[in-house]
C-alpha positions in Angstrom: -35.4 38.7 -13.8 -36.3 35.2 -12.2 -39.9 35.6 -13.1 -38.9 36.5 -16.5 -36.8 33.2 -16.9 -39.4 31.2 -15.3 -42.2 32.8 -17.6 -39.9 32.0 -20.6 -39.5 28.3 -19.7 -43.8 27.8 -19.0 -43.9 29.7 -22.4 -41.5 27.1 -23.9 -42.6 24.0 -22.6 -46.2 25.2 -23.4 -45.4 25.5 -27.1 -43.4 22.2 -26.8 -46.5 20.3 -25.3 -48.9 21.7 -27.7 -46.6 21.2 -31.0 -45.9 17.6 -29.9 -49.1 16.3 -28.7 -51.5 18.3 -31.4 -54.0 15.9 -33.5 -53.4 15.4 -36.8 -55.8 18.6 -38.6 -58.0 17.7 -41.7 -56.9 20.7 -44.0 -58.8 20.7 -47.1 -56.9 24.0 -48.1 -53.5 22.0 -48.1 -51.5 19.9 -50.7 -53.7 16.5 -49.5 -56.7 14.8 -50.9 -59.5 12.1 -49.9 -60.2 9.7 -52.2 -63.8 8.0 -52.2 -65.9 5.3 -53.9 -67.4 2.7 -54.1 -67.3 -1.0 -55.9 -69.4 -3.6 -57.1 -67.8 -7.2 -58.0 -70.6 -9.1 -59.3 -71.6 -6.1 -62.1 -72.0 -5.0 -65.4 -71.1 -1.5 -66.6 -69.4 1.8 -66.0 -70.9 2.6 -62.6 -69.6 -0.9 -60.9 -66.1 1.1 -59.9 -66.5 4.7 -59.1 -63.9 6.2 -57.3 -63.1 10.2 -57.3 -60.1 12.0 -55.6 -61.2 15.5 -53.9 -58.5 17.9 -53.8 -58.5 21.3 -52.3 -59.8 22.9 -55.4 -60.6 20.2 -57.5 -62.4 16.8 -58.0 -60.9 14.4 -60.3 -62.7 11.0 -61.7 -61.1 7.7 -62.1 -61.2 6.2 -65.1 -59.4 3.0 -64.9 -62.4 2.0 -63.1 -60.5 -1.1 -61.2 -61.9 -3.2 -58.7 -59.8 -1.9 -55.4 -57.3 -4.6 -53.5 -57.4 -5.1 -49.9 -54.0 -4.8 -49.1 -52.6 -1.9 -51.3 -53.5 2.0 -52.1 -55.9 2.6 -54.8 -53.7 3.7 -58.1 -56.2 5.5 -60.0 -55.5 7.3 -63.5 -57.6 10.9 -62.9 -58.8 13.4 -65.2 -60.5 16.6 -64.0 -64.4 17.2 -63.6 -65.9 20.9 -64.1 -66.1 22.9 -61.1 -70.0 22.4 -60.6 -69.1 18.8 -59.5 -66.4 20.3 -57.0 -68.9 22.6 -55.3 -71.3 19.6 -54.6 -68.7 17.7 -52.7 -66.0 20.2 -51.6 -67.6 19.7 -48.2 -67.0 15.8 -47.9 -63.5 16.2 -45.7 -65.9 17.9 -43.1 -67.6 14.6 -42.7 -64.4 12.5 -42.3 -64.5 10.7 -38.9 -61.4 11.1 -37.4 -61.7 7.8 -35.2 -60.5 6.2 -38.4 -57.0 7.6 -38.2 -56.3 5.4 -35.2 -58.0 2.4 -36.9 -55.1 -0.4 -37.3 -57.3 -2.6 -39.7 -57.7 -1.4 -43.2 -61.2 -3.5 -44.0 -64.4 -3.0 -42.1 -66.9 -5.6 -42.3 -66.8 -7.9 -45.4 -67.0 -5.7 -48.3 -68.7 -7.3 -51.5 -68.8 -10.6 -50.1 -72.4 -10.9 -50.9 -72.4 -8.8 -53.8 -73.5 -5.4 -51.5 -70.4 -4.1 -52.7 -68.3 -1.6 -50.8 -66.6 1.3 -50.2 -62.7 2.8 -50.9 -61.6 5.8 -48.7 -58.1 6.9 -48.9 -56.9 10.1 -46.6 -53.5 11.8 -47.6 -53.4 14.9 -45.1 -50.6 16.5 -43.4 -48.1 13.3 -44.2 -50.4 10.8 -42.9 -51.9 8.3 -45.6 -54.0 5.8 -45.0 -56.9 3.7 -46.8 -59.9 1.8 -46.1 -61.9 -1.3 -47.5 -65.4 -0.6 -45.7 -68.6 -3.1 -46.2 -71.7 -1.6 -47.7 -74.0 -3.3 -44.8 -73.6 -0.6 -41.8 -74.5 -3.2 -39.3 -71.0 -4.7 -40.2 -69.2 -1.8 -39.4 -68.5 0.3 -36.6 -71.2 3.0 -35.6 -69.0 6.1 -36.1 -68.7 5.4 -39.8 -72.2 5.7 -40.6 -73.1 9.1 -41.2 -69.6 9.4 -43.6 -70.7 6.5 -45.3 -74.2 8.1 -45.9 -72.3 11.2 -47.1 -69.8 9.7 -49.6 -73.0 7.5 -50.9 -75.0 11.0 -51.4 -71.8 12.7 -52.8 -70.9 10.2 -55.5 -75.3 10.2 -55.9 -74.8 14.1 -56.9 -71.8 13.6 -59.2 -73.7 11.1 -61.4 -77.0 13.6 -61.7 
């Protein structure tokens, strides 16, 4: 009986430690979403601001096409795109660098300061909602972002073609 009590206590402690110390999971099957896009201030035309919202089974495009601010979440007005576009970008969340979730700053580098444009990323999964404005010059942002930035640009190109 004594060993049973010790075993139950050990299992309880292990369960508690595991549940409170788990890192945030990126769950593309859940109710969250990833917003991604690019913007250029000194630009003319429909491609100056392209922002998309990737849900677990849907891809939406922003129709407002407003330049994102640096101090608050982008409030887009989204319409659904056909499933073929979703199929092309549905794995983007797999490339999201979890290190971003630990970042205190929301702006990396100096996005669009020299007409190089910028990138908007918004993460909303498992009760964690954050956004970032990222300089397009990779030399101005942490190295761990480079692959993700490349993948975002690749996915935007796929949507546009």
